[in-house]
N, C-alpha and C positions, 0 to 999 in steps of 0.2 A: 340554321336551324331558325326556324319559324318562330315569331312570337305567336303570342295568343291571338287567335283568329278564328271567324266563324265562316270564312270563306273556301277553307281546307276540307276537305272529306278524308277522313282517315282510311277508309276502304279504297281510296283511289291510289294509295302508296303501299298499304299493307294487307297481307290476306292474315285473318285472325285464323289461329289455331286453338289451342287447348286451353283449357282455365289453369292456373298453376296454383292460384290461392286466393282467397277472400276474407276481406276485412271489415272495420264497420263502416266506412263511407264507400267502399268499393271491390273491385276484382282485378287480379292481374292474369292475365293470358301471355300465351307466346304467339308471336306472328313470325312472318317471312317478308322482308322488306320485298317488292316487286321486282324494284330494277336490279337490285344487287344481289337478291337471294340469301341477304344474312337473317340470321335469326336474332329477334329482339324479344324483350319482354315488355307491356304495355299495360301500366297502371291505370284502370279506368275508375276515376273519381266520380261519385254521383254529387251534384251540387246541392238538389233540390232537399236533401236530410241534413245539409249543414247550416249551423248557425253562421252568420258573418265572422264570428271571432274564428270558427273552424276554417273558415274560407281565406281567410287572410293569414293561417298557418300554413295553409297548402300553398298559397303564393308565395310565402317566405320561404318555405321548403323548397320550392321551384328556383328562386333567386339564388338562394345558395347551391344547390345544384349545378346551375349555369356556372358560378365563380369557380368552384371546386373540380378542377381538372388534376387528377392524379391517376399514376396507373393502377393503384390498390382500392381505388374507390368506382362505384358504379357509375358510368357515364349517363348523362342525361342528352338524348341523340335528336329528341324532336317534340314538340308540344303541338297539341290541338284542342280547341274548346269549342263547345258550341251552347246552347242555351242552357243544357241540364248536365252537361258532364266534361269534364278536362280529362284528356289522355296523355299520359307523360310515357314517352317511347326511351326505352333505357336498354343498356346491355341485357343480355340474357345469361344469367348465370346457372349452369347445370350442375348437379351434385347434391341437391337436397339443401335444405337451410342448415343453418350454423349448430342447433340443438342436435340434428342427426348425426351431423359431423362430429361434434364431441362426444355424443353418446357411442357412435362406433368405434372410436379410439379409446373408450373406455375412459375419458376426460371427464372427472368430476367436479361439479361447482357447487359449493354450499351456498345457502341462501344468503 
């Protein structure tokens, strides 16, 4: 796994496909690793709209993901960074989100 770097271009390694979701600071897209053809998810985080505190929280999340290696957790596969964005390459999990999974199985959660 590469550490934060400005010298690597994400598109040298991955072909970006579809948008999977959007959040406060960025977007998650599906992509294909060019040499292995494996499907991945890439979390694209815009740094310009983030406070220093938000950026520190993202960096802490990254450090935690690097340490946590377990079959039941999403793996952080790669990291890219440039002046305006951070890209986290992770396992792609198909099948929708947890809410859809629970709703489909008529599993009700109270507030």
